[in-house]
C-alpha positions in Angstrom: -0.9 -0.6 27.1 -2.8 -0.4 23.8 -5.5 2.0 22.7 -9.0 0.9 23.5 -12.2 1.4 21.5 -14.8 3.3 23.5 -17.6 2.9 21.0 -19.0 3.0 17.5 -21.7 5.3 16.0 -23.3 4.3 12.7 -25.6 6.8 11.0 -26.6 7.8 7.5 -24.1 5.4 5.9 -21.1 6.5 7.9 -19.3 4.7 10.8 -17.5 6.7 13.6 -15.1 4.8 15.8 -14.1 6.4 19.2 -10.7 5.4 20.5 -8.9 6.3 23.8 -5.1 6.2 24.0 -3.3 5.1 27.1 -2.5 8.8 27.9 -6.2 9.7 27.9 -6.4 11.4 24.5 -9.6 10.5 22.5 -9.7 10.2 18.7 -12.6 9.9 16.3 -12.0 7.8 13.2 -14.6 8.4 10.5 -15.1 6.9 7.1 -16.3 10.2 5.5 -15.0 12.5 2.9 -13.9 16.1 3.7 -14.7 18.8 1.1 -11.6 21.1 1.5 -11.8 22.5 -2.0 -15.2 24.2 -2.0 -16.8 21.8 -4.5 -20.1 22.0 -2.6 -20.5 25.7 -3.1 -18.9 27.1 0.1 -16.5 30.0 -0.4 -14.6 30.4 2.9 -15.2 34.1 3.4 
């Protein structure tokens, strides 16, 4: 059995895909960037 797409959310120029695996786990696939280096001014503390 293959994974099945549960839905798509499109907002503010981003697309979010929601997938369910045969074992029931759900994943969100997003075409967005993650700022892990603090370039946007956050300083993790």
